[in-house]
C-alpha positions as CSV (number, residue, x, y, z in Angstrom):
1,M,0.0,0.0,0.0
2,D,1.3,3.5,-0.9
3,I,2.0,5.5,2.2
4,I,3.4,8.8,0.7
5,Q,0.7,11.4,0.1
6,L,0.5,15.0,-0.9
7,L,-0.2,17.3,2.0
8,P,-3.3,19.4,1.9
9,E,-2.7,23.1,1.0
10,H,-3.7,24.5,4.4
11,V,-1.4,22.0,6.2
12,A,1.5,22.9,3.9
13,N,0.9,26.6,4.6
14,Q,0.9,26.0,8.4
15,I,4.2,24.2,8.1
16,A,5.6,27.0,6.0
17,A,4.4,29.5,8.6
18,G,6.6,27.8,11.2
19,E,9.6,29.0,9.2
20,V,8.4,32.3,7.8
21,I,6.2,33.6,10.7
22,G,7.9,32.8,14.0
23,R,6.4,35.7,16.0
24,P,4.4,38.9,15.4
25,A,7.6,40.8,14.4
26,S,8.1,38.3,11.6
27,A,4.6,39.1,10.2
28,V,5.4,42.9,10.5
29,K,8.6,42.4,8.5
30,E,6.9,40.6,5.7
31,M,4.0,43.1,5.4
32,L,6.2,46.1,5.5
33,E,8.5,44.7,2.9
34,N,5.5,44.0,0.6
35,A,4.4,47.7,1.1
36,L,7.9,48.8,0.1
37,D,7.9,46.7,-3.0
38,S,4.5,48.2,-4.0
39,G,6.2,51.6,-4.4
40,A,4.5,53.2,-1.4
41,T,5.7,56.6,-0.1
42,N,3.6,56.5,3.1
43,I,3.4,53.5,5.3
44,K,1.5,53.2,8.6
45,L,1.8,50.3,11.1
46,Y,-0.9,49.7,13.8
47,I,-0.2,47.3,16.7
48,K,-2.5,46.1,19.5
49,D,-1.6,43.7,22.3
50,S,2.0,43.3,21.0
51,G,0.6,42.0,17.7
52,K,-1.5,39.1,19.2
53,T,-4.8,40.9,18.6
54,L,-4.0,43.1,15.6
55,L,-1.3,43.8,13.1
56,Q,-2.2,46.3,10.4
57,V,-0.2,47.9,7.6
58,V,-1.7,50.6,5.5
59,D,0.2,51.9,2.4
60,N,-0.4,54.1,-0.6
61,G,1.4,51.8,-3.1
62,C,0.3,50.6,-6.5
63,G,-2.5,48.4,-5.1
64,M,-3.8,45.1,-6.6
65,S,-6.5,44.1,-9.0
66,E,-9.2,41.7,-8.0
67,A,-7.3,38.7,-9.5
68,D,-4.0,39.7,-8.0
69,A,-5.5,40.3,-4.6
70,R,-6.9,36.7,-4.5
71,M,-3.8,35.2,-6.1
72,S,-1.4,36.8,-3.4
73,F,-2.7,34.4,-0.8
74,E,-1.7,31.3,-2.9
75,R,1.5,29.6,-2.0
76,H,4.6,30.5,-4.1
77,A,2.7,33.3,-5.8
78,T,4.9,36.3,-6.3
79,S,5.2,39.3,-8.6
80,K,9.0,39.7,-7.9
81,I,10.5,36.9,-10.0
82,N,9.5,35.0,-13.2
83,K,12.4,32.6,-13.7
84,A,15.3,31.0,-11.8
85,D,17.8,33.5,-13.2
86,D,15.9,36.3,-11.4
87,L,17.1,35.0,-8.1
88,F,20.5,36.3,-8.9
89,A,19.3,39.9,-9.6
90,I,16.9,40.5,-6.7
91,K,16.6,44.0,-5.5
92,T,13.1,43.7,-4.0
93,M,12.4,42.8,-0.4
94,G,10.0,39.9,-0.6
95,F,10.2,37.3,-3.3
96,R,9.5,33.8,-1.8
97,G,5.7,34.1,-2.2
98,E,5.1,32.3,1.1
99,A,4.4,35.1,3.5
100,M,0.7,35.9,2.7
101,A,-0.2,32.2,2.3
102,S,1.4,31.5,5.7
103,L,-0.3,34.4,7.4
104,A,-3.7,33.3,6.0
105,A,-3.2,29.8,7.4
106,I,-2.6,30.9,11.0
107,A,-4.6,34.1,11.4
108,H,-7.8,36.0,10.4
109,V,-6.7,38.1,7.5
110,E,-8.6,41.1,6.0
111,M,-7.3,42.9,3.0
112,K,-8.5,46.0,1.1
113,S,-6.7,47.0,-2.1
114,K,-7.4,49.4,-4.9
115,L,-5.5,50.3,-8.1
116,T,-5.1,54.0,-8.7
117,E,-7.0,53.9,-12.0
118,K,-9.9,52.0,-10.7
119,E,-13.0,53.4,-8.9
120,L,-13.6,50.4,-6.7
121,G,-11.2,48.1,-4.8
122,T,-11.3,44.5,-3.5
123,H,-12.2,43.4,0.0
124,I,-11.1,39.9,1.0
125,I,-11.5,38.1,4.3
126,I,-9.7,34.8,4.9
127,E,-9.7,32.6,8.1
128,G,-7.4,29.6,8.4
129,S,-6.8,29.5,4.6
130,Q,-10.6,29.6,3.9
131,V,-11.9,32.5,1.9
132,K,-14.9,33.8,3.8
133,K,-15.7,36.9,1.7
134,Q,-14.6,38.5,-1.5
135,E,-16.4,41.6,-2.8
136,D,-15.9,45.0,-4.4
137,C,-15.5,47.9,-1.9
138,S,-14.8,51.6,-1.7
139,C,-11.3,52.3,-0.3
140,A,-8.3,54.5,-0.7
141,N,-5.6,53.9,-3.2
142,G,-3.0,51.3,-2.1
143,T,-3.4,48.3,0.2
144,S,-4.5,47.8,3.8
145,I,-3.8,44.4,5.4
146,S,-5.0,43.5,8.9
147,I,-3.8,40.4,10.7
148,K,-6.1,39.5,13.6
149,N,-5.8,36.8,16.3
150,L,-2.4,35.5,15.2
151,F,-1.7,31.8,15.8
152,Y,-5.4,31.3,16.9
153,N,-5.4,27.8,15.4
154,V,-1.8,27.0,16.5
155,P,-2.1,27.2,20.3
156,A,1.4,25.7,20.9
157,R,3.0,28.5,19.0
158,R,0.9,31.1,20.7
159,N,1.8,29.8,24.2
160,F,5.5,29.9,23.3
161,L,5.4,33.7,22.6
162,K,7.3,35.8,25.0
163,S,5.8,38.5,27.3
164,D,4.1,41.6,25.7
165,K,7.1,43.9,26.4
166,V,9.5,41.4,24.7
167,E,7.3,40.9,21.6
168,T,6.7,44.7,21.4
169,R,10.4,45.3,21.5
170,H,11.0,42.9,18.6
171,I,8.3,44.7,16.6
172,I,9.9,48.1,17.2
173,E,13.3,46.7,16.2
174,Q,11.9,45.4,12.9
175,F,10.2,48.7,12.2
176,S,13.4,50.6,13.0
177,R,15.4,48.4,10.6
178,I,13.1,49.1,7.7
179,A,12.8,52.8,8.6
180,L,16.5,53.2,8.7
181,A,17.0,51.5,5.4
182,N,14.3,53.7,3.7
183,P,14.7,57.3,4.8
184,D,12.9,58.6,1.7
185,I,9.6,57.1,2.9
186,N,7.1,58.5,5.4
187,M,6.5,55.9,8.1
188,S,4.6,55.8,11.4
189,L,4.1,53.3,14.2
190,H,1.0,53.2,16.5
191,L,1.2,51.0,19.6
192,D,-2.3,50.5,21.3
193,D,-3.7,53.7,19.7
194,V,-0.6,55.8,20.7
195,E,1.7,57.1,18.0
196,Y,5.1,55.8,18.9
197,F,7.0,56.8,15.7
198,H,6.2,59.6,13.2
199,L,9.0,59.7,10.6
200,E,8.9,62.2,7.9
201,K,10.8,61.8,4.6
202,S,14.4,62.8,5.2
203,N,18.1,61.9,4.5
204,K,20.0,59.1,6.2
205,R,21.4,61.2,9.1
206,Q,18.0,62.7,10.0
207,R,16.3,59.4,9.9
208,I,19.0,57.9,12.2
209,V,18.5,60.7,14.7
210,S,14.7,60.4,14.5
211,V,14.9,56.7,15.3
212,T,17.8,56.6,17.9
213,G,17.2,59.9,19.7
214,A,18.0,63.6,19.3
215,K,21.4,63.4,21.1
216,S,22.7,60.8,18.7
217,N,23.5,63.5,16.1
218,Q,26.7,64.6,17.9
219,K,27.8,60.9,18.1
220,L,27.8,60.3,14.3
221,V,30.9,60.3,12.1
222,P,30.1,60.1,8.3
223,I,31.7,57.3,6.2
224,Q,32.0,57.1,2.4
225,E,33.9,54.7,0.3
226,Q,33.5,53.7,-3.3
227,T,35.2,50.7,-4.9
228,T,34.6,48.5,-7.9
229,L,33.3,45.8,-5.6
230,V,31.1,47.6,-3.1
231,N,30.1,51.2,-2.3
232,I,29.9,52.0,1.4
233,S,28.1,55.0,3.0
234,G,26.5,55.8,6.3
235,F,27.7,56.7,9.8
236,I,29.7,55.3,12.6
237,G,29.7,56.3,16.3
238,K,32.5,58.2,18.1
239,P,34.6,56.0,20.4
240,E,33.7,58.0,23.5
241,F,30.0,57.2,23.0
242,C,30.4,53.4,22.7
243,K,28.2,51.4,25.0
244,R,28.5,48.2,26.9
245,T,25.2,47.1,25.3
246,R,24.3,46.0,21.8
247,G,21.5,47.7,19.9
248,E,22.9,50.2,17.4
249,Q,24.7,48.0,15.0
250,Y,23.1,48.0,11.5
251,F,24.3,46.6,8.2
252,F,22.2,47.2,5.1
253,V,23.0,45.5,1.8
254,N,21.0,47.0,-1.1
255,N,18.6,48.6,1.5
256,R,18.1,45.2,3.1
257,F,19.0,44.7,6.8
258,I,21.4,41.8,7.4
259,K,23.2,40.2,10.3
260,S,26.9,39.4,9.8
261,P,29.2,38.6,12.8
262,Y,32.1,38.5,10.3
263,L,31.6,42.1,9.1
264,H,30.9,43.2,12.7
265,H,34.3,41.9,13.5
266,A,35.8,44.1,10.8
267,V,34.2,47.2,12.4
268,K,35.4,46.2,15.8
269,K,39.0,45.7,14.5
270,A,38.9,49.2,13.2
271,Y,38.3,50.5,16.7
272,D,41.2,48.6,18.2
273,G,42.9,50.7,20.8
274,L,40.1,53.2,20.9
275,I,37.5,51.3,22.9
276,P,37.6,48.5,25.6
277,D,37.0,44.9,24.4
278,N,33.6,44.6,26.1
279,Y,32.2,47.8,24.5
280,F,30.3,47.9,21.2
281,P,30.6,50.8,18.6
282,S,27.5,52.1,17.0
283,Y,27.3,51.9,13.2
284,F,24.8,52.4,10.4
285,L,26.5,51.1,7.3
286,Y,24.8,51.0,3.9
287,L,26.5,48.6,1.3
288,D,25.6,48.9,-2.3
289,I,26.7,45.8,-4.3
290,D,25.9,44.1,-7.5
291,P,23.0,41.5,-6.8
292,K,25.0,38.9,-8.9
293,L,27.7,38.9,-6.3
294,I,25.5,38.0,-3.3
295,D,23.0,35.2,-2.5
296,I,20.1,36.2,-0.2
297,N,18.1,33.0,-0.8
298,I,19.7,31.0,2.1
299,H,17.3,31.6,4.9
300,P,13.5,32.4,5.2
301,T,14.1,35.5,7.3
302,K,16.4,36.9,4.5
303,T,18.7,38.5,7.1
304,E,21.7,36.3,6.1
305,I,23.6,36.9,2.9
306,K,26.4,35.0,1.2
307,F,29.0,37.2,-0.4
308,E,31.1,36.0,-3.4
309,D,34.2,37.8,-2.1
310,E,33.6,38.2,1.7
311,R,37.3,38.7,2.6
312,S,37.6,41.7,0.3
313,I,34.5,43.3,1.7
314,Y,35.9,42.7,5.2
315,A,39.1,44.5,4.3
316,I,37.2,47.4,2.6
317,I,34.9,47.9,5.6
318,R,37.8,47.9,8.1
319,S,39.8,50.3,6.0
320,A,36.8,52.6,5.4
321,V,36.0,52.8,9.1
322,K,39.7,53.4,10.1
323,H,39.9,56.1,7.4
324,S,36.8,57.8,8.6
325,L,37.9,57.8,12.2
326,G,41.2,59.4,11.2
327,K,39.8,61.8,8.7
328,Y,37.5,63.4,11.3
329,N,40.2,63.4,14.0
330,V,38.4,60.8,16.1
331,A,41.4,58.5,16.2
332,P,44.8,59.6,17.4
333,T,47.0,60.5,14.4
334,I,50.7,61.3,13.9
335,D,51.4,64.8,12.7
336,F,54.1,64.3,10.1
337,N,54.4,68.0,9.5
338,L,56.4,68.4,12.7
339,E,59.3,66.6,11.1
340,T,60.2,69.6,9.0
341,S,60.3,72.0,11.9
342,F,63.0,72.0,14.6
343,D,62.5,73.4,18.1
344,I,65.8,75.3,18.6
345,P,66.1,77.2,21.8
346,V,67.1,80.9,21.6
347,M,70.7,81.6,23.0
348,E,70.7,84.2,25.6
349,K,73.5,86.9,25.2
350,G,76.1,86.9,27.9
351,K,75.1,83.6,29.5
352,A,77.8,81.0,30.1
353,Y,76.9,77.5,28.8
354,T,78.6,74.3,30.0
355,Q,79.0,70.9,28.3
356,P,76.2,68.4,29.2
357,K,77.4,65.7,31.6
358,V,76.7,62.0,31.1
359,K,75.3,60.3,34.2
360,V,76.2,56.6,34.7
361,D,74.8,54.2,37.3
362,T,77.9,52.6,38.7
363,N,76.0,50.0,40.7
364,F,74.3,48.5,37.5
365,N,75.2,44.9,36.8
366,P,73.7,43.4,33.7
367,F,74.5,39.8,34.9
368,E,72.8,40.2,38.2
369,K,69.5,38.2,38.5
370,E,66.4,40.0,39.5
371,K,65.2,39.3,43.0
372,P,61.6,38.2,43.4
373,T,59.4,41.0,44.7
374,E,57.0,38.8,46.6
375,I,57.2,35.3,48.1
376,F,53.6,34.4,47.4
377,S,51.4,35.0,44.4
378,W,48.1,35.7,46.1
379,G,46.2,35.2,42.8
380,D,47.5,31.6,42.6
381,I,46.7,31.0,46.2
382,V,43.1,32.1,45.7
383,E,42.8,30.0,42.5
384,K,44.2,26.8,44.0
385,A,42.5,27.1,47.5
386,N,39.4,25.1,48.3
387,I,36.2,27.2,48.2
388,Q,34.2,27.3,51.4
389,Q,30.6,27.1,50.4
390,E,29.1,27.6,53.9
391,I,30.4,29.5,56.8
392,E,29.8,27.2,59.8
393,V,31.9,29.1,62.4
394,D,30.7,32.4,63.9
395,W,33.4,34.9,62.9
396,T,31.7,37.9,64.4
397,Q,34.0,38.0,67.5
398,E,37.1,37.3,65.4
399,V,36.3,40.3,63.2
400,Q,36.1,42.6,66.2
401,E,39.1,41.3,68.1
402,K,41.6,40.6,65.3
403,Q,43.5,43.0,63.1
404,L,42.5,42.7,59.4
405,L,45.0,42.9,56.6
406,Q,44.4,44.1,53.1
407,I,46.6,42.4,50.3
408,K,47.2,44.1,47.0
409,N,44.2,46.3,47.6
410,Q,42.0,43.4,46.5
411,F,41.8,40.7,49.3
412,I,41.1,41.0,53.0
413,L,42.8,38.5,55.4
414,L,41.2,37.3,58.6
415,E,42.9,34.9,61.0
416,G,41.0,32.6,63.1
417,K,41.6,29.4,65.1
418,G,43.7,27.2,62.9
419,E,42.5,28.7,59.6
420,L,42.8,31.8,57.5
421,L,40.0,33.4,55.5
422,I,40.7,35.3,52.3
423,I,37.9,37.6,51.4
424,H,37.5,39.2,47.9
425,Q,36.6,42.7,48.9
426,Q,34.7,43.6,45.7
427,R,32.6,40.4,45.6
428,A,32.0,40.7,49.3
429,H,30.6,44.2,48.9
430,E,28.5,43.1,46.0
431,R,26.9,40.5,48.2
432,V,26.2,43.0,51.0
433,L,24.7,45.6,48.6
434,F,22.7,43.0,46.7
435,E,20.9,41.7,49.8
436,Y,20.4,45.3,51.0
437,Y,18.7,46.4,47.8
438,Q,16.6,43.2,47.6
439,D,15.3,44.1,51.1
440,L,14.5,47.6,49.9
441,L,12.6,46.3,46.9
442,E,10.6,43.7,49.0
443,N,9.7,46.2,51.7
444,K,9.3,49.1,49.3
445,K,11.4,51.4,51.6
446,V,12.3,54.4,49.5
447,E,15.5,55.9,50.5
448,S,16.8,58.6,48.2
449,Q,19.5,61.2,48.3
450,Q,18.6,64.3,46.4
451,L,20.9,65.7,43.7
452,A,21.8,69.4,43.7
453,F,21.5,69.5,40.0
454,P,19.3,67.1,37.9
455,F,21.1,64.5,35.7
456,N,19.6,63.8,32.3
457,I,20.0,60.5,30.3
458,T,18.6,60.2,26.7
459,F,17.6,56.8,25.3
460,S,16.5,55.4,22.0
461,N,12.8,54.7,21.5
462,S,13.0,51.0,22.3
463,D,15.3,51.6,25.3
464,Y,12.9,54.3,26.6
465,L,10.0,51.9,26.4
466,L,11.9,49.5,28.6
467,I,12.7,52.2,31.1
468,T,9.0,53.1,31.4
469,Q,8.2,49.5,32.2
470,L,10.8,49.5,35.0
471,E,9.7,52.7,36.5
472,E,8.1,51.2,39.7
473,P,11.0,49.0,40.8
474,L,13.5,51.8,40.1
475,H,11.5,54.2,42.3
476,N,11.4,51.6,45.0
477,L,15.2,51.5,45.0
478,G,15.5,55.2,45.6
479,F,15.7,56.5,42.0
480,S,13.7,59.7,41.7
481,F,13.2,60.7,38.1
482,K,10.8,62.2,35.5
483,L,10.1,60.7,32.1
484,K,10.0,63.1,29.1
485,D,10.7,62.9,25.4
486,N,12.8,59.7,25.3
487,S,14.9,60.9,28.3
488,I,14.8,60.8,32.1
489,E,15.6,63.6,34.5
490,I,17.1,62.1,37.6
491,N,16.6,64.1,40.8
492,G,17.4,61.5,43.5
493,I,19.6,58.4,43.6
494,P,20.0,55.4,46.0
495,P,22.4,55.6,48.9
496,E,26.1,54.9,48.0
497,C,25.3,55.6,44.3
498,T,27.1,58.5,42.5
499,K,26.4,60.5,39.4
500,E,29.5,59.1,37.8
501,N,28.1,55.6,37.5
502,L,24.5,56.4,36.7
503,E,24.8,55.9,32.9
504,A,26.6,52.6,33.4
505,I,23.9,51.4,35.8
506,F,21.1,52.2,33.4
507,E,23.0,50.7,30.4
508,E,23.5,47.4,32.3
509,I,19.9,47.4,33.5
510,L,18.8,47.7,29.8
511,E,21.2,44.9,28.8
512,Q,19.8,42.6,31.4
513,E,16.2,43.3,30.2
514,K,17.2,42.8,26.6
515,N,18.5,39.3,27.5
516,D,15.4,38.5,29.4
517,D,14.7,35.6,27.0
518,K,17.8,33.8,28.2
519,L,18.1,34.9,31.9
520,K,14.5,34.3,33.3
521,I,15.3,36.3,36.4
522,A,12.9,38.5,38.2
523,V,13.1,42.2,37.4
524,K,13.7,43.2,41.0
525,E,16.6,40.7,41.3
526,K,18.2,41.9,38.1
527,I,18.1,45.6,39.1
528,A,19.5,44.8,42.5
529,K,22.3,42.8,40.9
530,V,23.2,45.6,38.5
531,L,23.3,48.2,41.3
532,A,25.4,46.0,43.5
533,K,27.9,45.4,40.7
534,N,28.3,49.0,39.8
535,I,28.4,50.6,43.3
536,A,30.6,48.0,45.0
537,I,34.2,48.8,46.0
538,K,36.4,48.1,43.0
539,K,39.6,46.0,42.9
540,G,42.6,48.1,43.7
541,K,40.9,50.5,46.1
542,K,42.6,50.9,49.5
543,I,40.3,50.7,52.5
544,E,40.9,51.5,56.2
545,Q,40.8,49.1,59.1
546,K,37.4,50.3,60.3
547,E,35.9,50.0,56.8
548,M,37.2,46.5,56.5
549,K,35.6,45.4,59.8
550,V,32.3,46.9,58.8
551,L,32.4,45.2,55.4
552,V,33.4,41.8,56.8
553,S,30.8,42.0,59.6
554,N,28.0,42.9,57.1
555,L,29.2,40.0,54.8
556,F,28.8,37.4,57.6
557,A,25.3,38.8,58.4
558,C,24.2,38.0,54.8
559,N,22.0,35.0,53.9
560,L,24.6,33.7,51.4
561,P,28.0,35.2,52.4
562,S,30.1,32.7,50.5
563,I,28.9,33.6,47.0
564,C,28.5,36.9,45.2
565,P,25.3,37.6,43.1
566,S,27.0,36.5,39.9
567,G,27.8,33.1,41.4
568,N,31.5,33.6,42.1
569,P,33.0,32.8,45.5
570,T,33.6,35.6,48.0
571,I,35.5,33.7,50.6
572,I,38.1,30.9,50.6
573,N,39.4,29.0,53.6
574,L,43.0,28.1,54.1
575,A,44.0,25.7,56.9
576,L,47.1,27.1,58.7
577,N,48.6,23.5,58.8
578,N,48.6,23.4,55.0
579,I,50.4,26.8,54.8
580,T,53.2,25.7,57.3
581,K,53.9,22.7,55.0
582,H,55.4,25.0,52.5
583,F,58.2,26.2,54.9
């Protein structure tokens, strides 16, 4: 008996939807790209309940005839290509012909479309691949597509969607990518009946500033490079404005957003010596290349591209970024003009000058071996020692009676009966502060020290949205601030916090929230951990005897004194008997 059978059309579309439409942001991407391909100059996006209830795209493009409107929902139906050779000359966004069919299989779809030269348009309603209605209607020129109740017939997929704030953030990111790639198009985004973006037609620089925030204008350095292989334009960020968080790294190839760790490495290499390793430069790079030299048909999301000569493009990007940094005096340069001028001191008349004397160190012996500066390497001792997971002995009395010793401004030594405790001062302080801030958040005790002058921090639209969602726990910790125009005005800060580390604190809080998919940690715990890490005593800071005793006493009063919030040990135990064996 034959067991292989052809899948029904609606089942095949649901399977295809698993690859093409992974979340609401995927549907937004496909619909916006179709609007771009229609030649639209004005595109509006409406979102409700992070895309679960409604996704609507309205454009003023060319529209569709009655036959085209119905055909667009068939699988592998597309106006972008006619033959296989067209795959090597693609400049349009969508071309697979699977997006609309996939959406129709997993949602309630309503479409109104009208050609410019026609008096009436077409109105189509499809639910689960079944056409419920098709009729003529009166509507504006262009196309309006509404996606309602996404994944209504695929409950497993709907259950695996992230929280509303995470899904909304992905939608904003997709919208931002398309908006940055097409500055010559008017675009707007409405979230739950509130206009979140209103972007007028502009140039690339103005569009970047509109999307990322007004203060980003001063951070941008133009870049321009033309070669026979690729033309590069756009902007890079100044080194002093680099952040510890990702989020402003954009590559566009023929106005299509792509992800490329290889090309990202080229940009990072150009910043060598200008920024720390754990910082990320901002860049908005537009690559114009012959479609024959790339392959974009390797992934359903179309965010991955294969280049014919990837190494050459790597070298060109790295060179262009370096050249731009040097051209605008962002990178340190050598002034070769100084070689032609000599600084000759003026001879004073009547002053007696003596011959310079040569000073020689008579005690220097090149054959003498260097003497070791220290007997023990405390770093090795800490690494090789056994970690004490639980403190079973009450050390409170020992802390008060014994003299504490600070080693290399990093470790605190405490001698007890038959043993020696080595305490990592930074990690110990992190543990103390972490539990302190956790207690503040649980009991909602607001303790704030007022600033003499307000401190302002500006965010991008997506980051600002995250901050608004974290307003309550931040207030509970002692942050007093006002929200206004993608920025916050900070008037009060928690105890022990300083103005110098405010930006670093908020950057790390945002980074923690952006990685929410992976971490699965409560918001309060994440914020407490970030505050503790940034406020704690840093390695290399000398502290007095009284301060050491207070720190160690507070550490032993914690619930988990042996481990810092990041999971690393704070205390190790050395038996004195084991130390004496080395002598």
